[in-house]
PADRENVEX-107248 format. One line per 4 residues: their letters; for each residue x, y, z of C-alpha. Coordinates in steps of 0.2 Angstrom, whole numbers. Layout:
REM residues N
A	X,Y,Z ~ ...
This chain:
REM residues 412
XXXX	108,186,-199 ~ 121,174,-189 ~ 117,184,-173 ~ 98,181,-176
XXXX	100,162,-179 ~ 111,161,-163 ~ 97,170,-153 ~ 83,158,-161
XXXX	94,143,-156 ~ 96,148,-139 ~ 78,153,-136 ~ 72,136,-143
XXXX	84,127,-131 ~ 78,135,-116 ~ 61,134,-120 ~ 63,115,-123
XXXX	72,112,-107 ~ 59,123,-97 ~ 46,110,-104 ~ 55,95,-98
XXXX	58,103,-82 ~ 40,105,-78 ~ 36,90,-84 ~ 47,81,-74
XXXX	43,90,-57 ~ 25,88,-60 ~ 27,68,-63 ~ 38,67,-46
XXXX	27,78,-36 ~ 11,68,-41 ~ 20,52,-38 ~ 27,57,-22
XXXX	10,64,-16 ~ 1,46,-21 ~ 13,36,-12 ~ 12,45,3
XXXX	-7,47,2 ~ -8,28,0 ~ 4,25,15 ~ -6,36,27
XXXX	-23,28,21 ~ -15,11,22 ~ -8,14,40 ~ -24,22,46
XXXX	-36,8,41 ~ -23,-4,48 ~ -23,6,64 ~ -42,6,66
XXXX	-43,-12,63 ~ -30,-16,77 ~ -39,-3,89 ~ -55,-12,86
XXXX	-48,-28,89 ~ -39,-23,105 ~ -55,-15,112 ~ -64,-31,109
XXXX	-52,-42,117 ~ -50,-30,132 ~ -69,-29,134 ~ -71,-47,133
XXXX	-59,-48,147 ~ -67,-34,157 ~ -84,-43,154 ~ -79,-60,159
XXXX	-70,-51,177 ~ -86,-42,179 ~ -96,-58,178 ~ -85,-67,190
XXXX	-86,-54,201 ~ -105,-53,201 ~ -107,-71,202 ~ -97,-73,217
XXXX	-107,-58,224 ~ -123,-66,221 ~ -117,-83,229 ~ -110,-74,244
XXXX	-128,-65,246 ~ -137,-82,244 ~ -127,-89,258 ~ -131,-74,269
XXXX	-150,-77,267 ~ -147,-95,274 ~ -141,-87,291 ~ -160,-89,297
XXXX	-161,-107,293 ~ -145,-108,303 ~ -151,-100,319 ~ -162,-113,329
XXXX	-171,-101,340 ~ -177,-90,325 ~ -181,-106,315 ~ -194,-112,329
XXXX	-202,-95,329 ~ -204,-96,310 ~ -211,-113,311 ~ -224,-108,326
XXXX	-242,-105,320 ~ -244,-91,331 ~ -232,-79,338 ~ -233,-65,351
XXXX	-224,-49,355 ~ -209,-56,362 ~ -206,-67,347 ~ -209,-52,336
XXXX	-196,-41,345 ~ -184,-55,344 ~ -187,-58,325 ~ -186,-40,323
XXXX	-170,-37,332 ~ -163,-53,322 ~ -168,-45,306 ~ -160,-28,312
XXXX	-143,-36,315 ~ -143,-44,298 ~ -146,-28,290 ~ -132,-19,299
XXXX	-119,-34,296 ~ -119,-29,278 ~ -118,-11,270 ~ -126,-15,254
XXXX	-143,-19,260 ~ -159,-8,257 ~ -170,-18,266 ~ -173,-36,273
XXXX	-188,-44,277 ~ -194,-62,283 ~ -212,-68,277 ~ -219,-83,288
XXXX	-230,-93,279 ~ -237,-102,295 ~ -243,-86,305 ~ -245,-74,289
XXXX	-233,-61,296 ~ -220,-51,290 ~ -206,-43,300 ~ -196,-30,290
XXXX	-181,-18,294 ~ -178,-4,281 ~ -166,10,277 ~ -179,22,275
XXXX	-187,21,292 ~ -173,13,303 ~ -187,4,312 ~ -194,-15,313
XXXX	-211,-14,305 ~ -223,-30,307 ~ -237,-32,295 ~ -249,-47,291
XXXX	-251,-54,273 ~ -260,-69,265 ~ -258,-79,249 ~ -239,-77,247
XXXX	-239,-94,238 ~ -248,-86,224 ~ -234,-72,221 ~ -223,-75,206
XXXX	-207,-73,216 ~ -211,-86,228 ~ -217,-99,214 ~ -200,-95,206
XXXX	-190,-97,221 ~ -198,-113,227 ~ -196,-121,211 ~ -177,-116,209
XXXX	-165,-130,213 ~ -157,-119,229 ~ -174,-112,233 ~ -170,-94,228
XXXX	-172,-83,215 ~ -166,-64,209 ~ -177,-51,202 ~ -173,-33,198
XXXX	-179,-20,209 ~ -190,-12,197 ~ -191,-22,180 ~ -199,-6,171
XXXX	-185,6,179 ~ -167,-1,180 ~ -158,15,177 ~ -155,24,193
XXXX	-162,42,193 ~ -145,48,199 ~ -131,39,188 ~ -123,24,196
XXXX	-131,32,214 ~ -124,20,227 ~ -140,22,238 ~ -152,16,223
XXXX	-160,0,225 ~ -154,-12,214 ~ -161,-31,215 ~ -169,-42,227
XXXX	-166,-60,232 ~ -179,-72,239 ~ -174,-87,249 ~ -187,-100,253
XXXX	-183,-107,271 ~ -190,-125,270 ~ -192,-139,283 ~ -178,-151,281
XXXX	-188,-165,285 ~ -204,-162,275 ~ -196,-150,263 ~ -213,-139,265
XXXX	-208,-120,264 ~ -211,-111,281 ~ -203,-94,277 ~ -196,-82,263
XXXX	-181,-71,268 ~ -183,-56,255 ~ -167,-45,254 ~ -165,-29,243
XXXX	-147,-23,239 ~ -142,-5,234 ~ -129,-1,220 ~ -114,-1,231
XXXX	-108,-17,227 ~ -111,-14,207 ~ -102,3,207 ~ -87,-5,216
XXXX	-86,-19,203 ~ -88,-6,190 ~ -75,4,198 ~ -63,-9,200
XXXX	-64,-13,182 ~ -62,5,175 ~ -79,5,165 ~ -81,21,156
XXXX	-96,31,157 ~ -95,34,137 ~ -99,17,134 ~ -117,8,135
XXXX	-118,-6,147 ~ -131,-18,152 ~ -133,-32,164 ~ -148,-44,160
XXXX	-152,-61,164 ~ -153,-76,150 ~ -171,-70,147 ~ -166,-53,143
XXXX	-173,-46,159 ~ -163,-29,162 ~ -156,-28,179 ~ -144,-13,177
XXXX	-143,0,163 ~ -129,14,164 ~ -139,24,151 ~ -159,26,147
XXXX	-155,23,128 ~ -151,4,132 ~ -171,2,136 ~ -175,-3,118
XXXX	-158,-12,114 ~ -162,-30,108 ~ -156,-45,117 ~ -140,-55,111
XXXX	-143,-72,117 ~ -129,-83,121 ~ -127,-102,123 ~ -117,-110,137
XXXX	-106,-117,123 ~ -102,-98,116 ~ -100,-88,133 ~ -93,-73,123
XXXX	-95,-65,106 ~ -93,-48,97 ~ -101,-40,82 ~ -105,-23,74
XXXX	-122,-17,76 ~ -132,-1,72 ~ -141,6,87 ~ -151,24,84
XXXX	-141,27,69 ~ -124,25,76 ~ -112,10,73 ~ -107,1,89
XXXX	-95,-14,94 ~ -106,-25,103 ~ -98,-36,115 ~ -106,-49,125
XXXX	-102,-61,138 ~ -113,-75,147 ~ -109,-80,166 ~ -102,-99,170
XXXX	-119,-103,177 ~ -129,-97,160 ~ -139,-84,171 ~ -130,-66,169
XXXX	-128,-58,151 ~ -118,-43,150 ~ -119,-32,135 ~ -109,-17,131
XXXX	-108,-5,116 ~ -93,4,111 ~ -94,19,100 ~ -84,16,85
XXXX	-85,35,83 ~ -77,36,100 ~ -63,22,95 ~ -58,31,79
XXXX	-59,49,86 ~ -41,48,93 ~ -34,39,78 ~ -42,52,66
XXXX	-33,65,76 ~ -17,55,73 ~ -21,53,55 ~ -24,72,52
XXXX	-8,76,60 ~ 1,64,49 ~ -6,70,35 ~ -1,88,39
XXXX	16,82,41 ~ 16,72,26 ~ 10,87,16 ~ 24,97,23
XXXX	38,85,20 ~ 29,83,3 ~ 30,102,-1 ~ 48,103,4
XXXX	53,85,-6 ~ 44,94,-21 ~ 53,111,-19 ~ 71,102,-16
XXXX	67,91,-32 ~ 62,106,-42 ~ 78,115,-38 ~ 89,100,-41
XXXX	80,96,-58 ~ 82,115,-62 ~ 101,114,-58 ~ 101,98,-68
XXXX	94,105,-83 ~ 102,122,-82 ~ 119,112,-82 ~ 113,101,-97
XXXX	106,117,-106 ~ 123,126,-104 ~ 132,112,-111 ~ 122,108,-124
XXXX	121,127,-129 ~ 140,128,-129 ~ 142,113,-140 ~ 129,121,-152
XXXX	139,138,-151 ~ 155,128,-153 ~ 149,120,-168 ~ 141,138,-176
XXXX	158,145,-173 ~ 167,131,-181 ~ 155,133,-196 ~ 157,152,-197
XXXX	176,150,-197 ~ 174,139,-211 ~ 162,148,-221 ~ 170,166,-218
XXXX	187,164,-227 ~ 179,155,-241 ~ 167,169,-243 ~ 182,182,-242
XXXX	191,171,-255 ~ 179,171,-268 ~ 175,190,-265 ~ 193,193,-270
XXXX	193,181,-284 ~ 179,188,-291 ~ 187,206,-289 ~ 203,200,-297
XXXX	195,193,-311 ~ 187,210,-314 ~ 203,219,-313 ~ 210,207,-327
XXXX	196,211,-339 ~ 198,230,-336 ~ 218,228,-338 ~ 223,234,-321
XXXX	236,223,-317 ~ 243,233,-302 ~ 226,231,-293 ~ 227,212,-298
XXXX	243,210,-289 ~ 238,219,-274 ~ 223,208,-273 ~ 233,193,-275
XXXX	245,197,-262 ~ 231,201,-250 ~ 222,184,-252 ~ 240,175,-250
XXXX	242,184,-235 ~ 225,180,-228 ~ 227,162,-232 ~ 244,162,-222
XXXX	235,171,-207 ~ 221,157,-207 ~ 233,143,-209 ~ 231,133,-193
XXXX	250,127,-192 ~ 260,133,-178 ~ 278,128,-188 ~ 279,137,-206
XXXX	294,138,-217 ~ 304,155,-217 ~ 302,156,-235 ~ 283,158,-232
XXXX	287,171,-220 ~ 298,180,-233 ~ 284,179,-245 ~ 271,186,-232
XXXX	282,202,-229 ~ 284,204,-248 ~ 266,203,-252 ~ 262,216,-237
């Protein structure tokens, strides 16, 4: 019976500590996982926000530099078309109501020289209003061509240039197709510039210099600024007329107008079911509007990879931490379990040491009483001697009188 109770006590304590161990490990493990997961998600969203902010700022600077470079290019191109006005011999031919073969050759050679003075020209021509003659030199033919034309003053580009403060206007080469057939092809025509040559005294138009430029300068600016081809980029005027698109997808992109007071802005837009960061910049003269769409998926792709790696590392660290915690908790509980079990065992043994002598004494007392009843005095004395010797044996004192030792021997 005692052994049964001891085993039952040990089993109960072991079960109790096992339940406590599992609960502690579950609580600690869940807490660690939640803390790590919250930390990863916090840093992920913070990193995404930082990446977006840096992308917008860097692209605003890029677009501003692009606009400054493009403005410089257009200003230099406008000055180039004024060379005709600076040459008195050529100006006298333009002012003449009728020109002959020699004048045509002279003007043709001048156009040819102007063409080869630059590397970005696709063709160049002069339209003379007084004699309705056009002289042209192009990259395709490498020859001077002469033709007659009328009603130039009714053309839209002439009216736009003549009404401009600097007597010039710029138009895309083909407004309907401003995306090069070959992406960023340097030889592809890009834009046209029209310069009206006027009489300095009467202010009447004498001729129009027309120059078509290719993509070489545009590509050079893009390359210098490190434009990536994964982003969508559009160059247009303030009215939204496109001059250059680096992707045909941008043909249906809406215009995001800006005022001269608000030269740059950024916003998140949905375009063709994808989210983009739209960064726009207006040139200093208010004429050129640059728009760049940055794919949000492209921005976050690298960050997602970093997040996944971080999650993998944190999960591994979590598993190792939980395993270590489980081991330490197990050791701690085992230690407490052994201590508690030892304490219970000691109490049980103390109880047994108290119970066993009394049970034996009571049994001997019953037997001795029975011998008195039966009159067996010899057995009574033997039982009394045995009881006295047992009390002496269970006595906890180290020092005892000699008389007790002598009595113990007599009883024995």
